[in-house]
C-alpha positions as CSV (number, residue, x, y, z in Angstrom):
1,M,-104.0,191.9,87.7
2,D,-107.0,190.4,88.2
3,Q,-109.8,193.1,88.4
4,D,-110.9,192.6,92.0
5,V,-107.3,193.1,93.1
6,A,-106.6,196.2,90.8
7,G,-109.9,197.6,92.6
8,A,-107.9,197.3,95.7
9,S,-105.9,199.7,95.3
10,P,-107.8,202.9,96.4
11,S,-107.9,201.5,99.5
12,V,-104.0,201.2,100.1
13,G,-102.9,203.6,102.7
14,W,-99.5,204.2,100.7
15,G,-98.3,206.8,102.7
16,Q,-98.9,204.5,105.8
17,V,-96.6,202.0,104.1
18,V,-93.5,204.0,103.0
19,G,-93.7,205.5,106.3
20,Q,-93.4,202.1,108.0
21,L,-90.5,201.2,105.7
22,Q,-88.8,204.1,106.3
23,S,-88.8,203.8,110.0
24,L,-87.6,200.1,109.6
25,W,-84.7,201.6,107.7
26,T,-83.7,204.3,109.9
27,D,-84.3,201.7,113.0
28,Y,-81.8,199.5,111.4
29,Q,-79.0,201.8,110.7
30,V,-79.1,203.6,114.1
31,E,-78.7,199.8,115.2
32,T,-75.9,198.8,112.6
33,S,-74.3,202.6,113.8
34,Q,-73.9,201.4,117.0
35,K,-72.1,198.5,117.0
36,S,-70.0,196.7,114.4
37,A,-72.1,195.4,111.8
38,T,-72.4,191.6,110.7
39,P,-70.5,190.9,107.5
40,A,-72.6,190.2,104.8
41,A,-72.2,186.8,102.5
42,P,-70.6,186.8,99.8
43,F,-72.5,188.4,96.7
44,G,-74.5,190.1,99.5
45,D,-73.1,193.4,97.9
46,P,-74.8,194.7,95.0
47,A,-71.4,196.2,94.0
48,Q,-70.0,192.4,93.8
49,W,-72.9,191.2,91.5
50,I,-72.1,194.7,89.4
51,G,-68.7,193.5,89.1
52,M,-69.5,190.0,88.2
53,A,-72.0,191.3,85.2
54,Q,-69.4,193.7,83.8
55,G,-67.1,190.8,83.9
56,V,-69.3,188.2,82.2
57,F,-70.5,190.5,79.7
58,G,-67.3,191.8,78.6
59,Q,-66.5,188.5,77.5
60,L,-70.0,187.9,75.6
61,P,-70.1,189.8,71.6
62,L,-72.8,192.0,73.1
63,A,-71.0,195.0,71.1
64,N,-71.2,192.8,67.9
65,P,-73.8,194.8,65.4
66,A,-74.9,191.7,64.4
67,V,-75.8,190.2,67.8
68,Q,-77.5,193.3,68.5
69,Q,-79.9,193.3,65.4
70,K,-80.7,189.6,66.1
71,L,-81.7,190.1,70.0
72,W,-83.4,193.1,68.5
73,N,-85.7,191.5,65.9
74,D,-85.9,188.3,68.1
75,G,-87.2,190.7,70.7
76,L,-89.7,192.7,68.5
77,A,-90.8,189.4,67.3
78,I,-91.8,188.2,70.4
79,T,-93.5,191.6,71.7
80,N,-95.8,191.9,68.5
81,A,-96.4,188.1,68.8
82,I,-97.8,188.6,72.5
83,F,-99.4,191.7,71.8
84,G,-101.3,191.0,69.3
85,Q,-102.9,187.9,71.2
86,F,-104.2,190.7,73.9
87,G,-105.5,192.7,70.7
88,L,-103.1,195.1,70.8
89,G,-101.2,194.1,67.7
90,T,-100.7,196.6,64.5
91,D,-102.9,194.0,62.8
92,G,-105.8,195.1,64.9
93,G,-107.1,191.5,65.4
94,E,-109.2,190.3,68.4
95,P,-107.7,189.1,71.7
96,T,-107.3,185.4,72.4
97,P,-108.8,183.9,75.5
98,E,-105.6,182.3,76.5
99,P,-102.3,183.9,75.3
100,V,-99.8,181.1,73.9
101,L,-96.4,182.0,75.0
102,P,-93.5,180.6,73.0
103,R,-91.4,179.6,76.6
104,S,-92.3,178.5,79.7
105,D,-90.4,178.3,83.2
106,R,-91.7,177.6,86.6
107,R,-90.8,181.2,87.8
108,F,-93.7,182.4,85.6
109,A,-95.9,179.7,86.2
110,D,-98.5,182.0,88.0
111,P,-101.2,183.3,85.8
112,Q,-100.4,186.8,86.8
113,W,-97.6,186.5,84.1
114,R,-99.9,185.9,81.6
115,S,-103.0,188.0,82.5
116,Q,-101.4,191.2,81.5
117,P,-99.5,192.5,78.0
118,F,-97.1,194.0,80.2
119,F,-95.9,191.4,82.2
120,A,-96.2,188.4,79.6
121,V,-94.0,190.4,77.4
122,L,-91.4,191.1,80.0
123,H,-90.9,187.5,81.3
124,Q,-90.6,186.1,77.4
125,L,-87.9,188.9,77.0
126,Y,-86.2,187.7,79.8
127,L,-86.3,183.9,78.8
128,M,-85.7,184.7,75.3
129,A,-82.7,187.1,76.2
130,G,-81.3,184.3,78.9
131,E,-80.9,181.5,76.3
132,Q,-79.1,184.0,73.9
133,L,-76.8,185.4,76.4
134,M,-76.3,181.3,77.7
135,D,-75.7,180.7,73.7
136,M,-73.0,183.2,73.5
137,A,-71.2,181.9,76.4
138,G,-71.1,178.6,75.0
139,A,-69.6,179.5,71.8
140,V,-67.1,181.7,73.4
141,E,-63.5,180.7,71.5
142,G,-60.5,180.9,72.8
143,L,-60.7,179.7,76.3
144,D,-59.4,176.7,77.8
145,P,-62.3,174.2,78.9
146,A,-62.2,175.2,82.6
147,K,-62.7,179.0,82.2
148,K,-65.2,178.2,79.5
149,A,-67.0,176.5,82.1
150,Q,-66.7,179.2,84.8
151,L,-67.9,181.9,82.1
152,Q,-71.0,179.6,81.4
153,F,-71.7,179.2,84.8
154,A,-71.2,182.9,85.9
155,T,-73.6,183.8,83.1
156,R,-76.3,181.3,84.2
157,T,-75.8,183.2,88.1
158,I,-76.2,186.8,86.4
159,V,-79.0,185.8,84.4
160,D,-80.6,184.0,86.6
161,A,-80.4,187.4,89.0
162,L,-82.0,189.3,86.7
163,S,-85.0,187.9,86.3
164,P,-88.2,190.0,86.5
165,A,-89.3,187.8,89.4
166,N,-86.5,188.9,91.8
167,F,-87.5,192.7,91.6
168,P,-91.0,194.2,93.3
169,L,-92.2,196.6,90.5
170,T,-91.6,193.8,87.8
171,N,-93.2,190.9,89.9
172,P,-97.0,190.9,89.4
173,V,-97.5,188.5,92.0
174,A,-95.7,190.4,94.5
175,L,-97.4,193.5,93.3
176,G,-100.7,191.8,93.3
177,K,-100.0,190.3,97.1
178,A,-99.3,194.3,97.9
179,L,-102.7,195.2,96.7
180,E,-104.4,192.5,98.5
181,T,-102.8,193.2,101.7
182,G,-103.0,196.8,101.9
183,G,-99.0,197.0,101.7
184,E,-98.7,194.8,104.4
185,S,-96.8,192.2,102.4
186,L,-94.0,194.5,101.3
187,V,-93.2,195.4,105.5
188,R,-93.1,191.6,106.4
189,G,-90.9,191.4,103.4
190,F,-88.9,194.1,104.8
191,E,-88.7,193.1,107.9
192,N,-87.7,189.6,106.7
193,L,-85.1,191.5,104.5
194,L,-83.7,193.3,107.1
195,G,-83.4,190.3,109.7
196,D,-81.0,188.8,107.2
197,M,-79.1,191.3,106.9
198,R,-78.5,191.5,110.5
199,K,-77.4,188.0,110.4
200,G,-75.7,188.5,107.2
201,Q,-77.0,185.4,105.8
202,L,-80.2,184.5,103.7
203,S,-82.7,182.6,105.5
204,H,-84.5,179.3,104.6
205,T,-86.6,178.7,107.9
206,R,-87.7,179.9,110.6
207,S,-85.0,180.5,113.1
208,D,-86.9,179.7,116.4
209,A,-88.4,176.3,115.0
210,F,-86.0,173.7,116.0
211,V,-83.3,173.4,118.8
212,V,-80.9,170.8,118.5
213,G,-81.3,168.4,121.2
214,E,-85.2,169.4,121.5
215,N,-86.5,168.3,118.4
216,I,-83.9,167.5,116.3
217,A,-80.6,165.5,116.9
218,V,-82.8,163.9,119.6
219,T,-81.6,160.3,119.5
220,P,-79.9,159.4,123.1
221,G,-76.7,159.1,123.4
222,K,-73.4,160.5,125.3
223,V,-70.4,162.3,124.5
224,V,-67.6,160.1,125.5
225,F,-64.7,161.7,124.6
226,E,-63.6,164.9,123.4
227,T,-60.6,166.7,121.9
228,P,-60.6,170.7,120.7
229,L,-61.2,169.8,117.6
230,Y,-63.9,167.1,118.1
231,Q,-66.7,165.4,120.3
232,L,-67.4,161.7,120.1
233,I,-70.7,160.6,120.6
234,Q,-72.1,157.3,121.7
235,Y,-75.6,156.2,120.9
236,T,-77.8,154.1,123.2
237,P,-78.2,150.6,121.7
238,T,-82.3,149.9,121.7
239,T,-81.4,146.1,121.0
240,P,-80.8,143.3,123.4
241,Q,-77.7,142.3,121.2
242,V,-75.5,144.2,118.6
243,M,-72.6,143.8,116.3
244,R,-69.9,142.8,117.6
245,T,-67.7,145.5,115.5
246,P,-69.2,149.2,116.2
247,L,-69.5,151.9,113.5
248,V,-68.0,155.2,113.5
249,I,-69.6,157.9,111.2
250,F,-67.3,160.8,110.1
251,P,-69.6,163.7,109.2
252,P,-68.3,166.6,107.1
253,W,-67.5,169.4,109.1
254,I,-68.7,171.8,106.6
255,N,-72.1,171.3,108.0
256,R,-73.3,170.0,111.3
257,F,-73.6,166.0,112.1
258,Y,-77.6,166.2,112.5
259,I,-78.0,166.0,109.0
260,L,-77.9,162.3,110.0
261,D,-80.1,162.7,112.9
262,L,-82.7,165.4,111.7
263,N,-85.5,163.4,113.4
264,A,-87.0,160.2,114.5
265,K,-88.5,159.5,110.6
266,K,-85.6,160.8,109.1
267,S,-82.5,159.9,111.3
268,F,-79.8,157.2,109.9
269,V,-78.6,157.3,113.2
270,R,-81.7,156.2,115.0
271,W,-82.2,153.5,112.2
272,A,-78.8,152.5,112.5
273,V,-79.3,151.6,115.9
274,E,-82.2,150.0,115.7
275,Q,-80.5,147.2,113.3
276,G,-78.6,146.7,116.4
277,I,-75.3,148.6,115.4
278,S,-73.3,149.8,118.0
279,V,-72.8,153.7,116.6
280,F,-70.4,156.6,117.2
281,M,-70.5,160.1,115.7
282,V,-68.1,162.5,115.4
283,S,-69.2,166.0,116.0
284,W,-66.4,168.7,114.8
285,K,-66.3,171.8,116.4
286,S,-66.9,175.1,114.6
287,A,-63.7,177.0,113.7
288,D,-62.5,179.8,115.8
289,A,-59.3,181.9,116.0
290,S,-58.3,178.8,118.4
291,L,-58.4,176.6,115.4
292,A,-56.4,178.6,113.1
293,H,-53.6,176.1,112.8
294,V,-55.6,173.0,111.8
295,A,-54.7,171.3,108.5
296,W,-55.7,168.2,106.9
297,D,-53.5,166.2,108.9
298,D,-55.4,167.0,112.1
299,Y,-58.1,165.5,110.1
300,V,-57.1,162.6,109.3
301,A,-55.1,162.1,112.7
302,A,-58.9,162.8,114.3
303,Q,-60.0,160.1,112.5
304,I,-57.7,157.6,113.4
305,E,-57.9,158.8,117.0
306,A,-61.7,158.1,117.2
307,V,-61.1,154.8,115.8
308,D,-58.9,153.8,118.4
309,R,-60.9,155.7,121.0
310,V,-63.9,153.4,120.4
311,R,-61.5,150.1,119.6
312,A,-60.4,150.6,123.3
313,R,-63.5,151.7,124.8
314,L,-65.1,148.3,123.6
315,N,-62.5,146.3,123.4
316,V,-62.3,145.3,120.1
317,P,-59.9,145.2,117.1
318,S,-61.8,147.1,114.3
319,A,-64.3,149.4,113.7
320,H,-66.6,150.1,110.7
321,T,-66.5,153.3,109.4
322,I,-68.4,156.0,107.3
323,G,-67.6,159.3,105.5
324,Y,-69.5,161.6,104.5
325,C,-68.4,164.1,101.6
326,V,-65.2,165.7,102.5
327,A,-65.1,163.4,105.6
328,G,-65.4,160.8,102.9
329,T,-62.3,162.1,101.1
330,T,-60.7,162.2,104.4
331,L,-61.4,158.8,105.2
332,A,-59.7,157.7,102.0
333,A,-56.5,159.3,103.1
334,T,-56.7,158.0,106.3
335,L,-57.2,154.3,105.1
336,A,-54.3,155.0,102.8
337,V,-51.9,155.9,105.6
338,L,-52.9,153.2,107.8
339,A,-52.1,150.7,105.1
340,R,-48.8,152.2,104.7
341,N,-48.1,152.1,108.1
342,G,-49.4,148.6,108.5
343,E,-52.4,149.3,110.5
344,A,-55.3,148.6,108.0
345,D,-56.8,146.1,109.6
346,K,-57.9,148.8,112.5
347,V,-60.8,149.7,109.7
348,A,-63.2,146.7,109.1
349,S,-64.8,148.3,106.5
350,A,-65.4,152.0,104.9
351,T,-68.6,153.3,103.5
352,F,-68.3,156.5,101.4
353,F,-71.3,158.8,101.3
354,T,-71.1,161.0,98.0
355,A,-67.2,161.2,98.3
356,Q,-64.7,162.2,95.7
357,V,-60.9,161.5,95.8
358,D,-60.3,162.3,92.3
359,F,-61.6,165.7,91.5
360,E,-61.2,166.0,87.5
361,D,-65.0,165.8,87.2
362,A,-65.7,167.5,90.6
363,G,-68.8,169.7,88.9
364,D,-69.7,173.3,89.2
365,L,-67.7,173.8,92.5
366,K,-64.8,173.9,90.3
367,H,-65.9,177.4,89.2
368,F,-65.4,178.8,92.5
369,I,-61.6,177.5,92.7
370,D,-58.9,179.3,90.8
371,D,-55.9,181.4,92.1
372,Q,-57.6,184.6,92.1
373,Q,-60.5,183.3,94.5
374,I,-57.9,181.0,96.6
375,D,-56.2,184.3,97.2
376,T,-59.3,185.8,98.4
377,L,-59.8,183.6,101.1
378,G,-56.9,185.0,102.7
379,H,-58.7,188.2,102.8
380,L,-61.9,186.9,104.2
381,S,-60.2,184.5,107.0
382,P,-58.2,187.6,109.1
383,E,-58.5,185.4,112.0
384,G,-57.4,182.3,110.4
385,Y,-60.7,180.7,109.9
386,L,-63.5,181.1,107.3
387,D,-66.9,182.1,108.0
388,G,-69.3,179.5,107.3
389,R,-71.7,181.9,105.9
390,Y,-69.3,182.5,102.5
391,L,-69.4,178.8,101.9
392,A,-73.2,178.1,102.7
393,T,-73.8,181.1,99.6
394,T,-71.6,179.4,97.6
395,F,-73.3,176.1,97.7
396,N,-76.9,178.2,97.3
397,L,-75.4,179.5,94.0
398,L,-74.8,176.0,92.8
399,R,-78.7,175.7,92.9
400,G,-79.5,179.7,92.8
401,N,-83.2,179.6,91.5
402,D,-83.9,177.1,94.1
403,L,-81.9,178.2,97.3
404,I,-82.0,181.8,96.8
405,W,-84.1,183.6,94.0
406,N,-87.4,181.6,95.1
407,Y,-86.7,182.7,98.8
408,V,-86.0,186.6,97.9
409,E,-89.2,186.2,96.0
410,R,-91.3,184.4,98.5
411,N,-89.7,186.1,101.8
412,Y,-88.9,189.6,100.7
413,L,-91.1,190.4,97.8
414,K,-94.2,188.8,99.3
415,G,-93.3,188.8,102.7
416,E,-94.3,185.2,103.3
417,E,-94.0,183.3,106.5
418,Y,-90.8,181.2,106.7
419,P,-91.7,177.1,106.8
420,A,-90.5,175.3,109.6
421,F,-88.7,172.7,107.8
422,D,-85.4,170.6,109.3
423,L,-83.7,170.0,106.5
424,L,-83.7,174.1,105.5
425,H,-83.0,174.9,109.4
426,W,-79.9,172.2,109.2
427,N,-78.9,173.9,105.7
428,G,-78.5,177.2,107.4
429,D,-76.9,176.4,110.4
430,V,-73.4,177.1,109.0
431,T,-69.7,175.8,110.5
432,N,-66.6,178.0,110.4
433,L,-63.6,176.5,108.7
434,P,-59.8,176.4,109.6
435,A,-59.1,178.8,106.6
436,Q,-55.6,177.0,106.3
437,W,-56.9,173.5,105.9
438,H,-59.5,175.1,103.2
439,R,-56.5,176.7,101.2
440,S,-55.0,173.4,100.7
441,Y,-58.0,171.4,100.3
442,L,-58.7,173.9,97.4
443,Q,-55.6,174.1,96.1
444,D,-54.2,170.2,96.4
445,L,-57.3,168.6,95.7
446,Y,-59.8,170.7,93.9
447,R,-57.2,172.5,91.6
448,D,-54.1,170.1,91.4
449,N,-56.2,166.8,92.1
450,R,-53.1,165.6,94.1
451,L,-55.0,162.6,96.1
452,A,-55.4,160.8,93.0
453,Q,-51.8,160.9,92.2
454,P,-50.1,158.1,94.3
455,D,-47.6,159.7,96.6
456,S,-48.1,163.0,95.9
457,L,-49.6,164.6,98.9
458,S,-48.1,163.6,102.8
459,V,-50.2,163.2,105.9
460,C,-48.8,163.0,109.4
461,G,-45.5,162.7,107.5
462,T,-46.7,159.6,105.4
463,P,-47.2,159.6,101.6
464,I,-50.8,158.4,100.6
465,D,-51.2,156.0,97.8
466,L,-55.0,155.2,97.5
467,R,-53.9,152.1,95.9
468,R,-53.0,150.5,98.7
469,I,-56.3,150.5,100.6
470,T,-57.4,146.8,100.7
471,T,-60.3,147.5,102.9
472,P,-63.6,146.5,101.8
473,T,-65.4,149.6,100.6
474,Y,-69.4,150.4,100.1
475,I,-69.5,153.6,97.8
476,Q,-72.7,155.4,97.5
477,A,-73.4,158.3,95.1
478,G,-76.4,160.1,94.1
479,R,-77.4,160.2,90.7
480,D,-78.4,163.9,90.8
481,D,-75.8,165.3,92.8
482,H,-74.5,168.5,91.9
483,I,-71.9,168.9,94.7
484,A,-70.0,165.7,94.3
485,P,-71.6,164.4,91.0
486,A,-71.7,160.5,90.6
487,K,-69.2,160.4,87.8
488,S,-66.5,161.7,90.0
489,V,-67.4,159.5,93.0
490,W,-67.2,156.7,90.9
491,K,-63.5,157.2,90.5
492,L,-62.9,156.1,94.0
493,T,-63.4,152.3,92.4
494,R,-61.0,152.7,90.2
495,L,-57.8,153.1,92.9
496,L,-58.8,150.5,95.3
497,A,-57.0,147.4,95.8
498,G,-59.3,145.8,98.0
499,P,-63.1,144.7,97.3
500,W,-65.9,147.5,96.8
501,E,-69.6,147.9,96.4
502,F,-71.1,150.8,94.3
503,V,-74.4,152.1,94.6
504,L,-76.2,154.7,92.7
505,A,-79.0,156.3,94.4
506,G,-81.7,158.5,93.1
507,S,-81.8,162.1,93.8
508,G,-78.8,164.0,95.0
509,H,-76.2,165.4,97.8
510,I,-78.6,165.4,100.6
511,A,-81.9,163.5,99.6
512,G,-80.0,160.8,97.8
513,V,-78.2,160.0,101.5
514,V,-81.2,160.7,104.1
515,N,-83.6,158.2,102.1
516,P,-85.0,156.1,105.2
517,P,-86.9,153.2,104.2
518,S,-90.2,154.5,105.8
519,S,-90.4,157.3,103.5
520,G,-90.9,155.1,100.3
521,K,-89.2,157.4,98.3
522,Y,-86.8,157.5,95.0
523,Q,-84.3,154.1,94.1
524,Y,-81.3,152.9,94.0
525,W,-79.3,150.7,91.2
526,T,-76.8,148.2,92.0
527,N,-74.5,146.0,89.4
528,P,-72.8,143.1,90.3
529,D,-70.5,143.0,87.4
530,L,-67.0,144.6,87.3
531,V,-67.4,147.2,84.9
532,P,-65.2,149.8,83.5
533,S,-67.2,153.0,83.8
534,L,-70.2,154.4,85.6
535,D,-72.1,154.6,82.1
536,A,-71.3,151.0,81.6
537,F,-72.5,150.1,85.4
538,I,-76.0,152.4,84.9
539,A,-76.3,150.7,81.1
540,S,-76.6,147.1,82.9
541,A,-77.6,148.1,86.6
542,T,-80.7,146.9,88.1
543,E,-83.2,149.2,89.7
544,H,-84.2,148.5,93.0
545,P,-87.3,150.9,94.6
546,G,-86.8,152.9,97.5
547,S,-83.9,153.1,100.2
548,W,-80.3,151.7,99.6
549,W,-80.3,151.8,103.6
550,P,-81.3,147.8,104.1
551,H,-78.8,146.6,101.0
552,W,-76.2,149.1,102.6
553,V,-76.8,146.8,106.1
554,Q,-76.9,143.6,104.4
555,W,-73.9,144.4,102.8
556,L,-72.1,145.3,106.4
557,R,-74.0,141.8,107.9
558,E,-72.2,139.9,105.7
559,L,-68.8,141.2,106.6
560,D,-69.4,141.1,110.3
561,P,-72.1,138.3,111.1
562,E,-71.4,138.2,115.1
563,D,-73.6,139.6,117.7
564,V,-72.8,140.2,121.4
565,P,-74.9,141.5,124.3
566,A,-75.6,145.4,124.5
567,R,-74.3,145.4,128.0
568,G,-71.2,147.0,130.0
569,K,-69.6,150.1,127.8
570,R,-72.1,149.6,124.7
571,K,-74.4,151.5,127.0
572,P,-72.8,154.4,127.5
573,G,-73.2,156.1,131.1
574,G,-73.9,153.3,132.9
575,K,-72.3,152.6,136.4
576,G,-68.8,153.1,136.0
577,D,-68.8,154.6,132.9
578,P,-67.7,158.2,133.4
579,V,-69.3,160.5,130.4
580,I,-68.8,164.1,129.5
581,E,-72.6,164.9,128.5
582,D,-75.8,164.2,127.0
583,A,-76.0,164.1,123.1
584,P,-75.7,165.9,121.2
585,G,-73.4,167.8,123.0
586,R,-72.1,171.3,123.0
587,Y,-70.1,171.5,120.0
588,V,-73.0,171.2,117.6
589,A,-74.1,174.3,119.3
590,M,-71.4,176.4,118.6
591,R,-71.3,178.9,116.1
């Protein structure tokens, strides 16, 4: 630790700091004893982490004497090598000006991890042990591929959780901050921790930084229709002429729709309106006990109903559609139902944002889906709906170091203020899910992959065969998507009977989609050839700088070049057009 920081310790009133921490904890206990405590999100209970660790380590050969000997020998070699660079080795050598460490990791980039021998050795031993544990998990024999992948994921999760950066007494940066602030950082961090315990959810941003309808989700529009399951928003046009065929966007009900309307610069909705498109958005209601009966059939029926409402409202024969993530999966089923029923012409085109229909290569989320974990959902959903915080934690675990442990260190150990970041606010604005739908979704799609099997599933009494879909489609995938891997998204192209355009965008599940042209970020790839695989697509694709949005709107315009005046019901809420309320509506604010 730096000399000036170490010298600050005598002035720290540690007794007063401990007293403040005890007072905060006592107040929290009194508060929670007087009311029903907010349930913790999954993995919020230390007992669950201990149980997971025991299950993981029990499958690894840690009791093998040869494995133990290797760990000991490798650890001793690292310790001696690093201590020697500090002049503490058995050879009595002189300390080196800057220690050269064998392993690097951005979690330990701060110089304080290298300035003292204890912390240098500590994090290097951790990195070494983590590598060897991951190698052991990869070498385990006798497991089927799914179970082995699950073991590797669980091992990585435990290894990440055990990082010395996650604990106050083994994190020199947090200790230095405590000395520098006279213990105030510890008090602030403990306040942050207790605040999250009250919410039952880890925070990524200031809770008061954003208000829906005030500084996010502010594109003007009106709610023109609603059911107990969703509201239908129509946005106010900003151009004198608009495309004759309107656009209906189906966002995932796993998250709030305003990921597509964060602010004026990032909003896909606002940008699409500026391109002269009549835009409608479905805003799903966060589930409560009144929606316990809702199944996948209801979401498919809702998509058909929304399209029909828009067609009738504007007196047009068809609508363009967008389905994002799970709503894209559902849109594929919707198109198949319409095709089977002879109503395919209701949808002029379908655009899929990072949507999967064949779940064979569905990525790390499959590690959370087996019979035991599916059965556990019943215990977590006593009122018929799944608390959105459980799913939020699951998604956060897919990128644990970025979305969990980074914030544990920053906000709990170092007591830093939460940032005001709209994307992080959206990420934490969770929605509840109907338990019946969620269970069948995991079983039928993720586990059994039935959507990709013709007529294996039926919706609203209609068998689903994706091969019947002839609707023109635009399929966007994210190159670095960890939720809907590009390899999985690509498989939709193998099932369609109609024309399709596939675009691979830079970045992942969110930034790959929400990438406005004005940002100048990332890139996308196109390939006009009918190639047989994603690898073949990439091998001969053309790279384009920036956003893929203009490419999409050009594709849409080529399908539908006709414009009409933006008047009458094209402008929601005008004379003779009763509406329900202003956008973004009530449903998006319901918890």
